[in-house]
C-alpha positions as CSV (number, residue, x, y, z in Angstrom):
1,M,147.5,102.7,144.3
2,S,148.6,100.9,141.6
3,Y,147.0,100.6,138.1
4,T,145.3,96.9,138.5
5,R,143.6,97.9,141.8
6,I,142.1,101.3,140.1
7,V,141.3,98.9,137.1
8,A,139.7,96.0,139.2
9,R,137.7,99.1,141.4
10,I,136.5,100.6,138.2
11,G,135.4,97.1,136.9
12,A,133.6,96.7,140.2
13,F,131.8,99.8,140.0
14,L,130.6,99.2,136.6
15,L,129.5,95.9,137.3
16,S,127.6,96.7,140.3
17,S,125.9,99.7,138.5
18,M,125.1,97.3,135.8
19,L,123.5,94.9,138.2
20,A,121.4,98.0,140.0
21,C,119.8,99.0,136.5
22,G,119.1,95.5,135.7
23,A,117.2,94.8,139.1
24,L,115.2,98.3,138.5
25,L,114.5,97.3,134.8
26,A,113.0,93.7,136.3
27,Q,110.7,95.8,138.6
28,Q,109.5,98.0,135.8
29,K,109.0,94.7,133.5
30,A,105.9,95.4,131.4
31,P,103.2,92.4,131.3
32,P,103.7,90.1,128.4
33,P,101.3,91.3,125.3
34,K,98.2,89.5,125.0
35,P,97.8,87.5,121.8
36,Q,95.3,89.3,119.7
37,E,92.3,87.9,118.0
38,P,91.5,88.4,114.4
39,V,89.1,91.2,114.5
40,E,85.9,91.0,112.5
41,E,86.3,93.8,109.8
42,D,84.4,97.0,110.9
43,E,82.4,98.5,107.8
44,T,82.4,101.7,109.3
45,L,86.2,102.1,109.1
46,V,85.8,101.2,105.1
47,A,85.9,104.3,102.7
48,K,83.2,104.9,100.2
49,K,84.6,103.0,97.0
50,E,83.3,103.4,93.8
51,Y,82.2,100.2,92.0
52,A,82.9,99.3,88.7
53,F,82.6,95.6,86.9
54,N,85.6,93.6,88.2
55,P,85.1,89.7,88.2
56,L,88.5,89.1,89.8
57,Q,87.7,91.3,92.9
58,A,84.3,89.9,92.8
59,E,85.7,86.5,92.9
60,K,88.7,87.2,95.8
61,E,85.8,89.0,97.9
62,L,83.9,85.9,97.6
63,Q,86.5,83.7,98.6
64,T,87.5,85.8,101.7
65,G,83.9,85.4,102.7
66,N,84.0,82.0,102.6
67,F,87.1,81.9,104.7
68,Y,85.3,84.4,107.3
69,F,82.1,82.1,106.9
70,K,83.9,78.8,107.8
71,K,85.9,80.7,110.7
72,G,82.3,81.7,111.9
73,S,82.6,85.5,111.5
74,F,79.0,85.6,109.9
75,K,79.2,89.5,110.0
76,A,82.5,89.6,108.3
77,A,81.7,87.0,105.7
78,A,78.1,88.7,105.0
79,G,80.3,92.1,104.4
80,R,82.8,90.6,102.2
81,F,79.8,88.5,99.9
82,E,78.1,92.0,99.9
83,E,81.5,93.5,98.3
84,A,81.3,90.8,95.9
85,T,77.7,91.6,94.7
86,K,78.9,95.3,94.2
87,W,81.9,94.4,91.8
88,N,79.9,91.8,89.9
89,P,76.1,92.2,90.2
90,G,75.8,88.9,88.1
91,L,77.8,86.6,90.7
92,A,74.9,84.4,91.7
93,E,77.0,82.3,94.0
94,A,77.9,85.7,96.1
95,Y,74.1,86.3,96.5
96,F,73.7,82.5,97.4
97,R,76.5,82.7,100.2
98,L,75.1,85.9,101.3
99,G,71.8,84.7,102.0
100,E,73.3,82.0,104.2
101,A,75.4,84.7,106.1
102,D,72.4,86.4,106.7
103,E,70.4,83.6,107.9
104,K,73.3,82.9,110.6
105,L,72.8,86.7,111.6
106,R,69.1,85.9,112.1
107,D,68.5,88.6,109.2
108,K,65.4,87.0,107.7
109,K,64.4,90.0,105.5
110,A,68.2,90.2,103.9
111,A,68.5,86.5,103.5
112,R,65.3,86.4,101.6
113,E,66.2,89.3,99.2
114,A,69.9,87.6,98.6
115,Y,68.1,84.0,97.8
116,A,65.7,85.8,95.7
117,K,68.3,87.6,93.9
118,F,70.1,84.3,93.5
119,V,67.0,82.5,92.0
120,E,66.6,85.6,89.6
121,L,70.3,85.0,88.3
122,A,70.2,81.3,88.4
123,P,66.8,80.0,87.8
124,E,68.7,76.6,86.5
125,D,70.8,75.7,89.4
126,K,69.9,72.9,91.5
127,R,69.5,75.1,94.8
128,A,67.2,77.0,93.2
129,D,64.1,74.9,93.5
130,G,64.6,74.3,97.2
131,L,65.2,78.1,97.8
132,R,61.6,78.9,95.6
133,K,59.8,76.5,97.9
134,K,61.5,78.5,101.0
135,L,60.6,81.8,99.5
136,G,56.9,80.6,98.5
137,S,57.4,81.5,95.2
138,K,56.5,79.4,92.0
139,P,59.2,78.5,89.3
């Protein structure tokens, strides 16, 4: 047998082996991965934090909460607004937004508490009068 015939047979053998492996791989092909939806934040996975006054972190939490609220993830939004109130207890806007998120979650008691705190912190805000009427309190 000539050298070229041997090389040709080895090449044919390798080609057929590669095709067989390709066929086996095609049979074992995994289904395409499903596109992952963003998952709402799970409060149970968040470690206990030590809070100190941090207005920058509070503002960041407020903005993130606004993002979740606009997206319709009210539970995640409420969690972020709650975080903002812990970083800066004087941030009235966080309490107002927390009240809105709690209303969307149908938690009337929590919404009333958040709105009451907003009115306490920002009595001169234009939204405070409407909330006082809603809460049934006088100015």
